C-alpha positions, 0 to 999 in steps of 0.5 A: 537792093534786094529789098526794093522790088522795083529794081532788078539784081543789076540795079535797073528799074523794072515793073514787078512781075505779079503773074504768080501772085494770087488775086485778093480784094484790096483797098487803100485809104489816102488823105491830104490837106490843102491849107488856105485863107479862111476867106477862101474856104468860105467862098468854097463853102458858099459856092462863089468861086467863079470856076464852079463847084470846087468840091464837085470838080475835085471829086471827079478829078480824084476819080480820074487821077486814080484811073490814070495812075499807071500812066503817071507813075512809071512802075505802077501796074494798070488796075481795074478799079472796082471803086473810088470814094472821095470825102472832104472835111473842112478844117476850121482850126487855124494853124500857126499862120492862120490858115484853115483847110480842106482835108480829102480822104480817098478810098480805092478798091480793086480785086487783083494781084497788086495793091491800090495804094498808089491809086489812092495817093494819086487821087488825093493829090489830084483832088487837092491840086484841082482845088488849088487850081480852081482857087488860085486866082484868089489865094496863091498862098495855099499849100498842100500838106501831108498826102499820106497812106492811112490804111491798106488791106488785102494782099500778102502783107494783110492790113496796115494802119497808120494810127495803130494804138501803142503796143499793137502791131501795125500789120495783121 
């Protein structure tokens, strides 16, 4: 288990001690998709969901989720985030089931001794779950897909990108 830093030599879960790690500017980008019926996406676009402006609420939910990551994920360090940016894009191309969607992309930043990947991932999940919650009365068949880390920068391991071109190293 020596490769898994959240386990002690005896195999017990632990919070990693980052005291000796130098601080650096860190960022992480995470994304995810919520698939839904075309009529649901149209109602979100038109602002006719009874609970209100879906994407505005989901934006706030993403920021709140990022700020509360350490209370949701047991071994995460509480971080002082310097910024959380949220973007939404419509996916108009229907999948095999005829579902369209909304993609969220969240960028989280901080200066610290540990990364912000979990904050970005939690924020993406929080945004998508909020959209689901606000629209479930009209489309319970929505599904969340592909919540994933797209990129991280900073820290000892440097930069990592999901879609690194063939032949290039995924790390700096």
